C-alpha angles and dihedrals in degrees: 000000000000121000127189116230124237117271092254094068104033090105085067108026127051093187145317124250122206117199129189113175120239114218126332117356115261136187113274137207122219126193125179125266090189094266137102119222150194119229127202123187121226123227093012094289128153120263117231099220104071127086115258094258091054099045114112128164113260096006121136126227140201128211130196125217112293121212092198137042120267128207112216128204104216125212122198108300128175095203145300144219118222122197103206104207134208109268093252096039102093093049092052096041094051101030089229126127121259087239089065094044107041121094090014139104123211140185107253091242091059092066101025107035095179097115097196094065093053093045092051092051094043090051091064117086102184125069099237092054092047090052091049091052092046091052090050088053093052093045089064092066117088099173116143132188118250112266092249090058098047089092088069089063091051091049090050091049090055092048091051093044090053090043092233092302098130139070130252086246088060089056090050090056090056104041131044096242133109117233090252093052090049092050091052092053093048092046090050099049105020106021093224130094116244089248093055092048090049089055093050093050092045090056091048090051092048090053091050090051095051093045090053094041118149121218112277097027111121128220089245092056090056092046091053092045090054091053104264122138096222142333093280091054090051093047095050093045093045095050093047089060103033106026092233141069126262090249093052090047091054091050093052116114125249104358106212097188136344091274101029121064140148120259 
């Protein structure tokens, strides 16, 4: 289940995801949607994402933006709440570079050593209480981008509004930046090039379209609507990001989110 955050924290959080497993736990595959995130277990269970030496019951974890898909061996887990962050949020909240954060998973305490915040969140066992504590945590941050970098936020808003269905050249026509300047800003705060982020959001939009498909709409129609030239273009692009084909993805059991599903 996807839940929108309150207005006060939307500069940090895109949305919250609440997951309760159906049936026996199974391995999962995660591929990036262009966002980092913070994950809190429900009912003091163990999260599936951490290495064996870092797994502890009831402990939270944080992940940076991944530029590749990841297969996850899942232990028994009663549920989790995922705060899906804005692409730049983790860099700004921690003060660390995207290069240090991306393609990595951390214990929450490694990046946010204030013990009281983690203890308050971990003490909650239902999703709504966990989300309320998470929002309180984000409300304590008052970090702002330098004025000269605010334009990166506006570029990102345009990319998200168009769901990745535009070219870098279209962005250049809208904002007074060269392609190289834009790439430097994205690499600094997000760790992805604008082109890579466009690709991730285009796939996410395609998956939303096919999940909401009406009878009579063809797969090719959805591919064209999402900005692909043809079915072959979609298949090649999709597999490069997810490691599977659109058809195999649709056949996967128990999709948890657009970019997280059981194998």
